[in-house]
Residue, then its C-alpha position, 0 to 999 in steps of 0.5 A: x236892551x230892556x234887561x239888565x243883571x248886577x251882582x250884589x250881597x245879602x246878609x245871612x248871620x255871618x255869611x253873604x250869599x249871593x243876589x242877582x239883581x235882574x232889571x226889566x224895562x217894559x211898555x205900559x203906565x210908568x211905575x217901578x216894582x221890587x219882587x223878591x221878598x223885600x222887606x220895607x227898607x228895600x222897597x222903599x229903594x224905589x223912592x231913593x233910586x228916582x232921586x239919586x239917578x235924577x240928581x246925577x243928571x240920568x234920565x229916569x225911564x219912563x216906563x214899567x220896571x221890574x226889579x227881581x232880587x234872586x233867589x226869590x226864596x231869600x229875605x232881602x232887607x237893608x239897603x245894600x242894594x240901592x247901587x245895584x238896582x240904580x245901575x240895573x236901571x241905567x244899563x236897561x235904559x241904554x245910559x250906561x253899558x251893560x258889559x261894563x257890570x261885568x265882572x263887579x259887585x255892588x254894595x251901597x245904600x244910595x242918598x237923594x243926592x246919590x251919594x254912597x252910604x255904608x252898610x253892614x256885613x262888608x267883610x263877609x261879602x268881600x270874603x265871599x266875592x273873592x272866591x267868584x273872582x269879581x271886583x267889589x265896589x263899596x262906600x268910602x266907609x267900607x274900604x278898609x273893612x273890604x280891604x281885609x279880605x286880601x284875595x279880592x280887588x275892592x275899589x271905592x266910589x263916593x256917588x252914583x256919577x263917580x261910578x258911572x263915570x269909572x264904567x264908562x272908563x273915563x275916570x279909575x276908582x280909587x283901591x281901597x286899602x287896610x288900616x295898619x293893624x294897632x297893637x292894643x296894650x293889654x293888662x300885664x300878668x305882672x299886676x297881680x300879687x300872690x294868688x299863686x294857684x289862680x295864675x298857675x290856672x290862668x295859665x293852664x286855661x290859656x295853654x289848652x283852651x279851657x273854660x275857668x271858674x274863680x271863686x273868691x271873696x270881693x275884691x280878691x282879684x277874679x276881674x284882674x285876672x279874667x283881664x289878663x287872660x287875652x295877653x297871655x294867648x297865642x295870638x289868632x290866625x289869619x283865618x281866624x282873625x277874619x272869622x272874628x271880625x266878620x262876625x263883629x262886622x255883622x253886628x250893630x256894633x261895627x267892626x274896628x278895623x285897627x284892632x282887627x288881628x286882636x282877640x276879642x274880649x266881651x264882659x256883658x253885664x249880668x243882667x243881659x238876657x239870653x238873647x243878648x248872649x246868643x243873638x237872635x231878633x227878626x234879622x237875626x244878629x250874633x250874641x255875646x258868645x258869637x262876638x266873643x269867637x276866638x277870644x275870651x267871654x267873662x261873666x262876672x257875678x254868674x249866679x246873678x245871671x238869669x237861669x235862662x241866660x246861663x243854660x242857653x251856654x250849654x250847647x254852645x260850649x260844647x258845640x262851638x256854634x249856636x243855630x238861630x231859628x225863626x219862622x222865615x229865617x235861620x242863621x248859624x253863628x259860630x261861637x268857640x269862645x273860652x269862657x271865664x266866670x267868677x262868683x262869691x262863694x256864698x251871698x255874702x262873699x265871705x265864707x270860708x274866709x279866715x276872717x270868720x265874717x261870714x253870716x251864711x248858713x249851710x242852706x243859704x250857701x246851698x241855694x246860692x250856688x244851686x243857681x248854677x246847675x250841675x251840667x253848666x258847672x260840668x262844662x267849665x274845665x278848671x274850678x280855682x278858689x281865688x282867697x283874699x290876700x293879706x294886706x303884706x302882699x298889696x303893698x306897692x313895693x311888694x314883689x311884681x308877679x311873672x310878666x305875660x311875656x314870660x308866661x305867653x312863651x310857656x303857653x305857645x310852647x304847649x300850645x304848638x305842642x298840641x298843634x303837632x299832635x292834632x289839629x286843635x287846642x286840647x279843651x276841643x278834643x273829641x271823644x276819640x282824640x281824647x282816647x288818643x292823646x291822655x292815656x293813662x298808665x294803670x295805676x293812673x288809671x285806677x286813681x282816676x276811677x277812686x276820685x271819679x266814684x268818690x266825687x260823684x263825677x260825671x263821664x263828662x267830667x271825666x273826660x275834661x280832667x283827662x284833657x285838663x291833664x294833658x294840657x298839664x303835661x304839655x306845659x311839663x314839655x311831658x309826652x306822657x301824663x304823669x301822676x302829679x299831672x293827673x292829680x293837679x287836674x282832679x285837683x280844679x274840680x272844685x265845685x264838684x265836691x260835696x253838696x257845697x256846704x262851708x267845707x266845700x267853700 
């Protein structure tokens, strides 16, 4: 038979569309051509495949070989198709049974010796392969990652010769098994001394999945608080953990399979570019906001970030996804992250401090805060002061704060109330759900109207106040939003008051 078809998978963002590797042998001068929008690394596969086949003691056919990677309009890159191409050539030349290839998908780059090497994005390919009821063969280094997709039979092989022997039913390939998930020791809230208001805001943020902005002088504990958020969040579901792991697998950073069940915590430096944040490149890869999917994105020194890097966050904060468009490609990455930002109240960092050491005038403070646009501030639900603590509260023998385990119990109870009421956390409610679940009594509605008018808040800020109030009520175990819940929620719109002068600081 002069034609063989082998199944493989491409990587497009965090998706893995199917690719049919069609190999045809014809008469004529010996040659090999690869068609179907192959990029340079794919075109170079002809040399890797030839050497691998010969090193495995098979005959490389001296015929005109045409390899078609279908669909033809999908760009192909990397060495992930090497193994499928080699098996297709062997099957088309009669050295391997074409029936043995049915029900399999193959992913792997070939070394010149015939060894199978790792490729990226294997987890997404394994999840897609399971929906097609096929078995998947990958390199040993990809086995533990692909085995996270429990619905697919994943096998591993070290060399091309091992694969051919297994397809000829002469040997059995080992099944890939996932490694046990390791519990990562997360920082504990007990380490946070004082800061009652900031601890309370962190608990509200965790309960309702709200975005949080911490404002305070240097060394007041903003980073300490942010690093404790993951420890009080509920555990992700299997679907959420697999989705976040697929994003990490598609990135160049790779996936730590031992910690795939834990929520990601991303802490990029403030010099990161807009592309580093949202993703991109000629071959689009996920950025920091996607790598923080179902986890926490911590942005320290918020006013020091470039304006462009901050403004690209506005749409993902609302939609939970980011679309990357290039001339030949379009990718959509999920980005349902929880933002925790930190900043100083002024350029020197000491505005509002009782010591009076601040040297900034009102115009300097206004310009400093103007680096963060109003539309971005509106999308952050909680604005919280983190003041400098007196030395007496920092002593080693001073009482510890409440532990993360205790706080997490209340957070989980509040989150369960939300999921029983709707299918999402309060911060993700749409307008109709907000109107339905965040009803106010007449006097509280009037109170909110007066606050919105006095603070000059937008409709977006009004809806976010309602969602925060709903979360506060859930933490209190209340079915209705009462006046104390609403007034506390209004108090968290700190940076939208006044004009950014010293009183607002």
